[in-house]
N, C-alpha and C positions, 0 to 999 in steps of 0.2 A: 552359772554363778548364782549364789543365793543371797537374798537380801539380809538375812540374819547372819552376819559374818562372824564365824566362830574363831576366836583367838585361842590357839593351842599353846599351852605352856611348854617350852622346851627346857628341860632340866639341865642340859649341858651348856647352856649359854654362859659365857664368861665375859667380863669386861675386856674390851680391846684397847690396849694402850700403846702397842708398838706402831711406829709409822709404817705406812704401806710401801712395799717395794714395787718398783716399776716392773712390768712384764715386757721383756724384749721381744718385739715382733720381728719376723724374719728368722735368720739363723743366729744362734748363740752357742758358745762352748758349753759342754755339759760333762765335764770330767774327762777321764781317759781310762780305757780298758787297762787291765793289769798286764796284758801282753798284746803287742802289735800283731795284727793278723789280716790276711786277705783271703778271698775264696771261702769265707766262713758262711754260715747260715744263721738266721735269727727267726724266732717265733715269739708271738705275744702270748703270755700265759694267762690263765683264767683270772689270776689275781691282779692283772695289770702290769706285771713286771715283764721285761724282755730278756729272753735267754739267747745268748750267742754262743755257738759251739763250733769247735774245730777250726779248719782253715789251714792256711800256710803261714809259716813264720819261723821265729827262732833263729838261732845261729849255732851250727850251720842251718841253712834253709831246709825245711821239712814240714810234713804234716803234723798237726797239733792234736793233742788229746784234751786240752784245757777247755773249760766252759765257764762263762761269766754271766752274771745277772745284773740287769740295770733296773733300778727302782725310780720311776718317774716322780714319785712323791718327794724324794730327797735329792734326785739328780746324781746319784752315786752308783758305783759298780762294786760288786763283791764276787768272790770266787764261789763257784758251785762245784759239786763233785765232778772230777774229770771223767771223760768217757773211758771205757775199757780199751778201746783201740784208737789209734790216731786216725783222723779223717780230714781230707781236704776235698773241696767240691762235692760235699756229701749231700744227701737228701735229708731234710729236716721238716717235720710237720707236727702240729699239735692235734691229737686225736680228740674225739668228742668227750672222752672221759677225763680230759685234762692232762693226760700223759703226753710225752714227746717221743716220737719215733725218729731214730737216726739210722740212715742206711748208706752203704757203700763208702767210697772215698778213701779206702784203706789200701795202699799199694801192696802191702804184704798179705792182706786177707780181704780181697775185693768183694767177697760175697757175704761178709759179716754184717750184722745189724744188732742194734740194742735199743732199749726203751728207758726213758727217764721218768721218774716219779718226783714231781716238784715238792710234794708234801714231805716225802722222806729224804729228798736230796740224794737219790740213789739210781744208778744205772744198772740195768739187768740185761744180759744177752738174750736174744731171741733167735729163732731158727734162721739159717742162712737162706739165700735165694736158691731156687731149684736149678742148680748146675748152670747158672747164668751170671757172669760178671757184669756189673753195671757201673759205668762211670759217666757222669753228666746226664743221667736220665732224669725224668720228672717224677717226683713223689708228691702225691696229692691226697689229702684227707677227704673221706667220703662222709656224707651226712649220716649214714647208718653205723658209724663208728669204725668202719674199716679204712684201709688206705690202699691206694693203687700206685705202682711204679711202672713207668713206661720207658722203653728204649734204653739209651745208654750205649752199651756195647752190643746191642741186638735189637731186632725189630719186634720184640715181644713185650708182654706185660705180665705182672703177677699181682695178686690181691693179698694184703695182709689181714689176717683175722686175729684181733687182739685177745679174744677169749682163749685161743689155743696157742698164741704166739707163733703161728705157722703161716706159710705162704701157699697160695693155690698153685695148681698146675699152670704151665705157661699158656698164655693166650696170644694168638697172632693179632697184631695191630695193623700192619701194613701189608699190601699185596706181596706174596712171595716170601714173606718173613724177612724182608731186606733190612739191613742195618741202617739206623738213623741216629744221628747225634744232635745234641743241642736243641732239644725240643723246648717249646714254651707252652704252658697250659694253665688252666684254672679249674679249681674244683667248685662244684655247685654253682657254676656260672649261668646255668639255665634255671628257669623257674621250677623245673621238676627235679633239680639237684643232681643231674648227670655231670660226670667229669668230661672235660673237653681237652683235646690235644690238637695242636695246629702245626703244620709245616714241618721243618726239620731239614737236615742235609744228609745225603748219602755219599759215602766214599767208594761205593762199589765200582770196580773196574778202574780205579785210579782217577776217575773224573768226579769232582764234587758237584753234586746236583742238589739244588734247593727245591722245595715243594710248596704247593698251594693247598694241598688237601687237608681236611679236618676230619677227625673222628671223635665220636662220643661213646662213653662207656656207661651202660645202664645197670651195671652190677653183675652182668653175666657175659656180655660180649661187646666188641667194638663194632660200630656201624658207621656208614658214611654220613657226612654232614655237608652242607653247602661249602664249596671251595672258597678260599680267600681270593682276593683280586691279584695279590702279588706273592711271588715266591719269597719265603722267609725262613731263616734259621737264627737261633740266638736272639730272638726278638722278645718283646714283652706282650703278655696277654692279660688284660686287666678286666675284671668284672665291673660293669657300670650299673647304675640303677635300672630297673625295668627289664632285667634279663639281657641287656645288651653287653657286648664284648668289644674291647678296644685292642687291636693288634698294631704295634708300633715298632719301628726301627728294625734292627737285625740286618743280616746279609742276604743278598740275592745272588743270582748267577753273574750279575754285572756289578757287584759291590754293594754299598750301603743302600738300604731301601728307604727313600725319603718319605713317600706318602704313607700316612696312617690309614686305617680302615676300621669300620664299626659294623659289627653284626647286629642287624635289626630284626628282632623276633617277629614283629608284626608282618614283615614281608619275607621272612626266612631267607635272608640273603645278606651278604657283606656289601657295604656301600662305602664309597670313597670319602676320606676325610682329608683335612689339610696336611701339607708336608711338615715334618719336624723342622725346627729352626737351625739345627746343626747335625752333622753326621757324627755319631759317637758310638763306641763299642765299650763293652765291659762296664756299662752303666747299670743303674737300678731304677725300676719304675714302680711306684706305689700308688694305690688308690688314695683319694682324699675324702675327707668327711663331707665335702660339698657335692660329691658325685663325680668329680673330675679325677685327674691323675697328674702325677708329677714325675718327670724324668730327672734324675740327679746324677751329676758327674759323668764319669767314664773317661774315655781316651780318644784323642784325635791327633794324628801325626806324632804318635808316641809321646804325647804330652798329656798329663792328667788335667782334667777339667774341673773348674769350680762352678760352671754355669749350670742352671736348671731351666726347665721349661714346663709349663702346665697346659694340660689339655682341657678345653672348655667344651663339654658335651653339647650345649645348646647351639653352638655355632660350628662344631667339629673343627675347631682351629686350635693352634698352639700360641701361647703368649709367653714372653720371657718371665722367668721366676727370679726370686732372690738368689744371688750367688752364694754358695757355701763359703765358709771362712778358709778352708783348705781344700785342695783337690782330693778327690776320692776315686779310686779305680778298684773294681772287684770288691766292693764294700757291701754292707747290708743297709737296708732302709725299712723301717717298721712304723706303720701307722698306729699311734697310741689311742687309748680310749677317749681322750679328751680332744682329739683332732690334731694334735701335734705329730711331727714326724721325727724319729730318731735315726740318725745316720752314724754308723760305727765302722771304724777301721778302713782297710783297703791299702792300696799303694798310692802314694802321692804323685809318682812320676812315671806312670805308664806301666808297661809289662816287664820292667826290669825286676830281677829277683828280689830286690829290696830297695830301700828300707820298707819295713812293714809298719803301718801306722796303727796306733792304739787310740788315736784322737776320735772323739765323738762330739757331735753337735746336734742341736735340736731346733726344728723349725716350728715357729708359732704363727698361725694364720692371723689375719686382720679381719675384724668384723665391726658391727655397729650395735648400739644398744639404746634402750629407753629405760628410765628408772623413775619411781616415785620421788619427787623432789623433797618431800617431807613426810614425817610420820609423827602424829600427835597422839598422846595417851590420855589427855584430859586430866581430871583430878584423880589422884590415887592416894589412899591412906598411907601415912608414913610407915616405912618398913615392909609394906606389902608389895609383892611383885605383880606387874601387869604385863601380859604378853601381847605382842603385835607383830607387824610385818611390813616390809616394803617390797613392792613388786618390781622385779628386774626382768626385762624382755630383750631377747636377742632379735634385733631387727635386720641382721645381715644374713649372709649365706654360708658362713663358716661358724664352727662352734665358738661360743663366748666363754672365755676363761677368766676367773677372778682369783685374786690372791691378795695377801697382805693388808688386811683391814686395819683401820685406826679410828678411834673415837676421841675427838679433841673438844676443847671448850671448858668453860668454868665448872660445869657440872658433869663432866665426862664419866665420873665414877658411878653416877646413878643409872647409866645406860649400859646395855650389853647387846652384842650382835653375834650371829653365827653365819658370817659370809661364806664359810666353808660349805654350808649346806647347799649353796649355789655355785659350787666350784666350777661346774661345766653346765652350760645351758645350750641346748640344741638350736639350730637355726629356726626362727619362727616361734620358739617356745618361750614360756615365762617361768619364773621361779620366785617364790616369796622368801625373802631373807628374814629369818626369825629375829625378832627384836624383844628386848625386855627393859622395863622401867621400874626401878625400885627407889622411890624418893627417900633421901636421907634427912632432909629438913623441909619445913613448910615453905610454900611459895612457889613461884614459877621456876622451872628447871629447864636447861637447854644444853644441847651439845651438837656436834656435827660428825656424821659417819662418812668416811671416804675409804676407797679401796681401789686396787689396780685392776685393769682389764686389758685385753688384747685389742683394744680399739685405738684408732688414731686420735679420737676425741679426748678432751680433758677427762681426768678421773671423775667417777660419779661422786656427787655430793648430796647427802640426805640430811636435812635438818631434823633433829630430834627434839621434841618438846613434851612437857608434862608439868604437872603441879602437884606438890605435896600438900596434903590436908590432914588435919588432926583427926583421930578416930571419932566416929559419930557418937552422939549421945544415945542412950538406950531408947528404943521405940516407945512411943507414948509420952515421952517427956516434952510437953509443949503442945501448942495448938496444931490442928490438922485440918486446914481449910478444905481440901478436896476429899477428905474422908477415906484415904487409901491406907491409913495406918502408919504413914511416914510423916513425922512432925515437919511443919513448915520450915523450921530452921535447918532441916537436913534434906528437904525435898528439892531435888534438882528441877522438877517439873510441877510446881505447886498448883497449876491450873488444870492439870490432867491427872487421872488416876493411874498409878503404877505400883509395882511390887517393891518390897524392901530390897530385894536383890539388885534392883535397878535404881536404887535411891529415889523411888517415887516416880519414875518415868515409864511410860508404856514402851512396847516394842516398836521397831521400825516396820516398814512395809516392803513387800516384794517389789524390786525394781531391777529388771534384768534386760538391758537393751542388747540387740543383735543387729548385724548388718551384713548385707551382700554388696560388694563394691568392686570397681575396676581401678587398678592402679594407673595413675597418670604420671607425667614427668615431674610435676610440682604439686602433687596432691592425689586426690581420688575422685572418682565419679560414683555417687551413690546409686545403686540399683534398687535396693529396698532397705528400709530401716524399720525395725520392729521393737516393741517394748512389751515384756511380760510384767504385769503389775497386779497388786491385790484387787480382787473384784470390787468394783464400785469406787475405787480410788481415783482421784483426779491426776492425770498425767499431763505435765507441761514440759515441752521440748523447746529449747532455744539454742541459738548458735552465736558464737562470737564473730566479729568481723562482718556482721550483717549478712552472713552466708545463707541464712534461711529465715523464713517467717516463723513467728511464734506459733506453736501448735498446741492444742489442748484436746485430750481424749480421755476416755474412761477405761479403767483397768478391767480385764476379763479373766483374772486368775492365770492359770497355766497357758491359756490361749494367747499367742502373740497378737498385739494390736499394731497394725501398720500405720506409720506416720507418713502420710502421703505428701506433706509439704517438702519432704526431703527427696522425693523421687526425682532422679536425674540430676540432682544438684552436684556441682563441681566444688569440692571443698579443698582449699589450698592448705599446704602444710602450715601448722601453727593454729589451725581452727580447732575450737573446742565445741562439743555438743553436750549441753547440760540437760539431763533428764531429772525432773523432780516429781515424786509421787507423794501426794498428800491426802489425808483423810482425818476428819474430826476425831479427837481422842487418841490419835496415834502420832508418833514422831514422823516428820517428813523425811523421806529418804531421797538422797541425791546421788546420781552417778554422772561423772564427767568423762566422756570419751575424748581422746586427743588424736589429731591427724599429724603424723610425723613420719618423715622418710617415705612418704607415699604409702603409708600403712595406717590402719586404725589401731590405736592402743586403748584397750578397754580399761575403764576406770573401776574403782571399788566403791561399793555402797557406803555412804557416809550419812550420819545423823547427828543432830545437835539437840541438847547440850551433851549427850553421852552417845556411845556407839549404838548402832542399830540392834 
């Protein structure tokens, strides 16, 4: 943080007059696909849209060619170019170049494949598999731009090379080349970017056998990996932060597999996790922005499910999630860029051939926030714009989403805000909302900025203030007591020397506090508190609620000065730490840190009578 806070003029700021719309937390409807479908696949495109392709549907029942695009910005669906072949239970991945590869799933041409260019909205055929039909195999994109498909109707794999639109020779995955179905895998699930395939089921000899073994692909061959703890097929394999993997659900030799398990790279082994809350098949599991995962819908006792459950990595346990509005079976679920989850289609009532659903709904997480309660612009010449900002901090563990800003009050037209610049704020991060003040008449001006968030708390309220002043007289017109060239009638700081650009005021001082602390249930425990301040300046640190003794120190420039009176102090939520840096001939700079939600919220440098 710098003490000389630069205000950047945002040219696209416009006055906000519409009232803010509430953001629905949990599940909410989000339009409907143009065609009902199940067994489709979905991918997130580079531009943030979601592509849903193929599946089963129609009347009479059959595989589909149709493709649809969902735009999260508008919450609407539109038709994309259809695939060249019908495909159900297809493979679908986005390659690193942004194109989308679709494989298999065609009953009439089970080895055909094609690739989609979202810029041109065009599907192009690519080479077929190498004399191998694949249904229900795993298709995964590799970090080097290629893709690998595993299993299906055989125990082999092939690698797709997008530069030549061709497939490699067959590679054996499992011992003896045995057939395996219903694999679950994840690409780049390990820190080195290797592809991972786990478990599966073999129909050899008429006896269906599930497996625990895991294989990894390094780009040239499949090699063994630590076995899972439980036999699984048709399960979910989700990449967690830190190179960990979550395996959950699926079928074993004795039915549904209740316990989940996590691969821990630090011990190179799978470890037991808590059991899922319900047995379900034909469900979808997706990673979440907080590092966890969510299991959505599925089927139990031939009934479609609305229930969801979330995996908490820190405890390796499952917790009930928000139920969906309608049941979904064999649907798609896609994690969006802003942390929301889109669910599309499926069957609402189990494995029956129909009806096929086009219903879509979107899940919005809940988080917490802190925001500057006010933004003041001081005096501003009539008709001239002043830029400023209000700091918005995500204090929760899910993405913070904003929408629908409004500026109200008697002088709302003099203020503008660009809340869309902080549309999504990552957990623990901060974003400055660009603001602008352009006074239309002289005198004090005030308004209130509000906007919607995905927090359970009340909507943020930011008080906006400023004052319009007449244009200044020409320099030299009148007495100049401090001799800085700014007439006393216009000099905001008549007792100290400053430039005309700052209406006779000097600059502020460096004031940059930092802290190391431990979070407590109702506040924090300070481990160390430091302040960077202009060399030779007087540093004064005080706390509200009599939480600390007043401390005085001397600034040492870029070298942090430790404020020892705060060592080991327990500061309750609501406490404020005020840092004032003063020096003769300069404006005093103040920074106020706040303790809220057992976190420290850093303040911004402030000077009076004008900005630092």
